[in-house]
N, C-alpha and C positions, 0 to 999 in steps of 0.2 A: 504493499499499499504506500506507494511513493508517487511524487508528482510524475506525470507523463503515463504512468500505468492506470492511474484513475481516471484519466480521460480516454483511455482505450478498452480497458476491460470493465466490463458490467458483471459485478460480482454474481456467480452462479448462472449467469447466462452464457458468457464466452471465456470465462476464466473465473479464477478466485483472486481476491485480493487478500494477502496476508500482512498481519503486522510485521514492520521491520525488524530483522534480527530475532525473529522468532522461529527458530527451526523446528519446534514441535508442530507449529501451526502449518509450516510450509510442508514438512513431511506428512501431515494429515491431508492436506490439499491434494499434494500429488499422489497419495495412497488412493484417494478417491477418483482421480482421473484415471490411473493406472489400472484399477480394479473394475471399473464401470465402463466397459467398451461404449456402451449407448450414451452414457454421459460426455465421454470423449468425443464421441462422434457429433452429438448436438452442440457441444461447445465449439468443436471445430468449425461446423457449419456456420453458426452464429459469429464467430470471428471473422470468418471470410466474408459474410454478408455485410457486418459491419466496414471492415476493410474496404470493400468496394464501394459501398455508400458514402463514406466519409474521408477516406484517405487515397483514393484514386490520384494519381499523378496530376491528371487534367483538372480535376477539381482543387487540388492544391494549389497548383499553378495559377488557376483563374482567381482563388481567393487572394494568393499574394499578389497578382498583378492589380487587381480591385484595390488592396491596400496602397500599392504604389502609385496608383492613379489618384486616390483621395490624398494622400501625402503630399504628391506633386500639384494638385490643385490648391492646396491650402497653402503650400510654399509659394506658388505664385504670387499671391498678395503679399508675402514677407520678402520677396527678392527683387532682386534688379533684372532678373531674367524675363526675358519677353514671351508671351504665350506660345508664339512659334518655337522658341528655345524648349520650352517645356514639352511641346508636343513632339519634338524632334527626339528630346530624351526618351519619352514614353516609347516611341516607335523603335528606338535603339534597344531598350529594355525587351521588348517584346520579340525582336528580331535576333537578338545575340544571347538571350537567356540571362540569368541571375548572377553566375559567376564571375563574368566579365565586367558586371557593372557595380559591383559592391563599393569600390571606391568611389566611384562616379556618384553613386546614390548617396554615400555619406556625405561628400561635399555639397550636393544639391539640396539635401533637406536641412542641414546646418546653414 
């Protein structure tokens, strides 16, 4: 039960959340999954369904670009850059991906 896992795991549906550093609870949860093949299959199916619905790369990219668009739109009012420069930047981000623009984005938003 740590940040990141809480958002992905629905306790009892697609996995188990166990307290941090609780070996007994972890062993119990693993034992349930290993001894109940129906439970393991249901949880696996539910996990796959959730992953496809919430974490598909196209969805994640779209959400990320939407945030970038929102940040860029708000920064236009705080910067000396023209609307054309902002649109050019957004186009560049969409064409070249996120890795190449990290330093540019940091500069633009700040």
